[in-house]
C-alpha positions as a Markdown table, in Angstrom:
| # | Residue | x | y | z |
|---|---|---|---|---|
| 1 | Unk | 25.1 | -4.6 | -7.1 |
| 2 | Unk | 23.0 | -4.2 | -3.6 |
| 3 | Unk | 23.7 | -2.1 | -1.2 |
| 4 | Unk | 25.9 | -2.7 | 2.0 |
| 5 | Unk | 24.1 | -2.9 | 5.4 |
| 6 | Unk | 25.6 | -0.8 | 7.6 |
| 7 | Unk | 23.5 | -1.7 | 11.0 |
| 8 | Unk | 23.0 | 1.0 | 13.3 |
| 9 | Unk | 26.6 | 1.6 | 13.3 |
| 10 | Unk | 26.3 | 4.4 | 10.6 |
| 11 | Unk | 26.5 | 8.5 | 11.7 |
| 12 | Unk | 23.1 | 8.8 | 9.9 |
| 13 | Unk | 21.4 | 5.6 | 11.2 |
| 14 | Unk | 22.6 | 6.4 | 15.0 |
| 15 | Unk | 21.0 | 10.2 | 14.7 |
| 16 | Unk | 17.7 | 8.3 | 13.7 |
| 17 | Unk | 15.6 | 7.6 | 16.9 |
| 18 | Unk | 12.1 | 6.6 | 16.9 |
| 19 | Unk | 11.1 | 10.5 | 17.7 |
| 20 | Unk | 12.6 | 11.0 | 14.3 |
| 21 | Unk | 10.4 | 8.9 | 12.7 |
| 22 | Unk | 7.4 | 10.6 | 14.1 |
| 23 | Unk | 8.6 | 13.9 | 12.2 |
| 24 | Unk | 7.5 | 11.8 | 8.9 |
| 25 | Unk | 4.1 | 12.2 | 7.5 |
| 26 | Unk | 3.6 | 8.9 | 7.2 |
| 27 | Unk | 4.2 | 8.0 | 10.8 |
| 28 | Unk | 2.7 | 11.4 | 12.7 |
| 29 | Unk | 0.1 | 10.7 | 14.9 |
| 30 | Unk | 1.2 | 7.1 | 15.9 |
| 31 | Unk | 1.8 | 6.3 | 20.0 |
| 32 | Unk | 5.5 | 6.0 | 20.9 |
| 33 | Unk | 5.4 | 2.4 | 21.5 |
| 34 | Unk | 4.7 | 1.5 | 17.6 |
| 35 | Unk | 7.0 | 4.2 | 16.8 |
| 36 | Unk | 9.4 | 2.0 | 18.6 |
| 37 | Unk | 8.5 | -1.3 | 17.4 |
| 38 | Unk | 9.1 | 0.0 | 13.9 |
| 39 | Unk | 12.2 | 1.5 | 14.6 |
| 40 | Unk | 13.5 | -1.5 | 16.2 |
| 41 | Unk | 12.2 | -3.6 | 13.0 |
| 42 | Unk | 14.2 | -1.4 | 11.0 |
| 43 | Unk | 17.6 | -1.9 | 9.7 |
| 44 | Unk | 20.2 | 1.2 | 8.5 |
| 45 | Unk | 21.1 | 0.9 | 4.7 |
| 46 | Unk | 23.9 | 2.6 | 3.2 |
| 47 | Unk | 23.5 | 2.4 | -0.7 |
| 48 | Unk | 26.3 | 3.1 | -3.2 |
| 49 | Unk | 26.5 | 5.5 | -5.9 |
| 50 | Unk | 24.8 | 3.0 | -8.8 |
| 51 | Unk | 23.5 | 0.5 | -6.4 |
| 52 | Unk | 19.9 | -0.9 | -6.1 |
| 53 | Unk | 17.9 | -1.1 | -2.8 |
| 54 | Unk | 15.5 | -3.2 | -4.8 |
| 55 | Unk | 14.9 | -4.0 | -8.4 |
| 56 | Unk | 11.6 | -4.6 | -10.4 |
| 57 | Unk | 9.6 | -7.0 | -9.7 |
| 58 | Unk | 11.1 | -7.8 | -6.3 |
| 59 | Unk | 8.4 | -8.6 | -3.3 |
| 60 | Unk | 7.0 | -5.6 | -2.0 |
| 61 | Unk | 7.9 | -6.8 | 1.5 |
| 62 | Unk | 9.9 | -3.6 | 3.0 |
| 63 | Unk | 9.1 | -0.2 | 3.6 |
| 64 | Unk | 11.9 | 2.1 | 2.6 |
| 65 | Unk | 13.1 | 5.7 | 4.5 |
| 66 | Unk | 15.7 | 7.9 | 3.0 |
| 67 | Unk | 17.5 | 9.4 | 5.6 |
| 68 | Unk | 20.0 | 11.3 | 3.7 |
| 69 | Unk | 20.8 | 12.0 | 0.1 |
| 70 | Unk | 19.0 | 11.0 | -3.2 |
| 71 | Unk | 17.5 | 8.4 | -4.8 |
| 72 | Unk | 16.3 | 7.5 | -8.5 |
| 73 | Unk | 13.3 | 5.3 | -9.0 |
| 74 | Unk | 12.7 | 4.1 | -12.4 |
| 75 | Unk | 10.7 | 1.3 | -14.3 |
| 76 | Unk | 11.8 | -0.6 | -16.8 |
| 77 | Unk | 9.7 | -2.1 | -19.9 |
| 78 | Unk | 9.7 | -5.2 | -21.2 |
| 79 | Unk | 12.4 | -4.1 | -24.1 |
| 80 | Unk | 14.6 | -3.3 | -21.4 |
| 81 | Unk | 14.6 | 0.5 | -21.6 |
| 82 | Unk | 14.0 | 2.9 | -18.6 |
| 83 | Unk | 10.5 | 4.4 | -18.7 |
| 84 | Unk | 9.9 | 8.3 | -18.4 |
| 85 | Unk | 13.0 | 10.3 | -17.3 |
């Protein structure tokens, strides 16, 4: 089941600003205008327990940033078993 899209109305997403993006190492040093552009293109999503943001094999056409909580990333082998822990 895919996570629900909550827009910028969720409490966590509402507190995320272009300036907050600059605190992440990947965005440090970018001009404020670039951070604003990235922020405007973003979409806040809330995932429920045991939901998926993406599935192995999906096109790599998005960048995900975790604002709060934990995620588990895993890979599935051809036999359908999870690889690693």
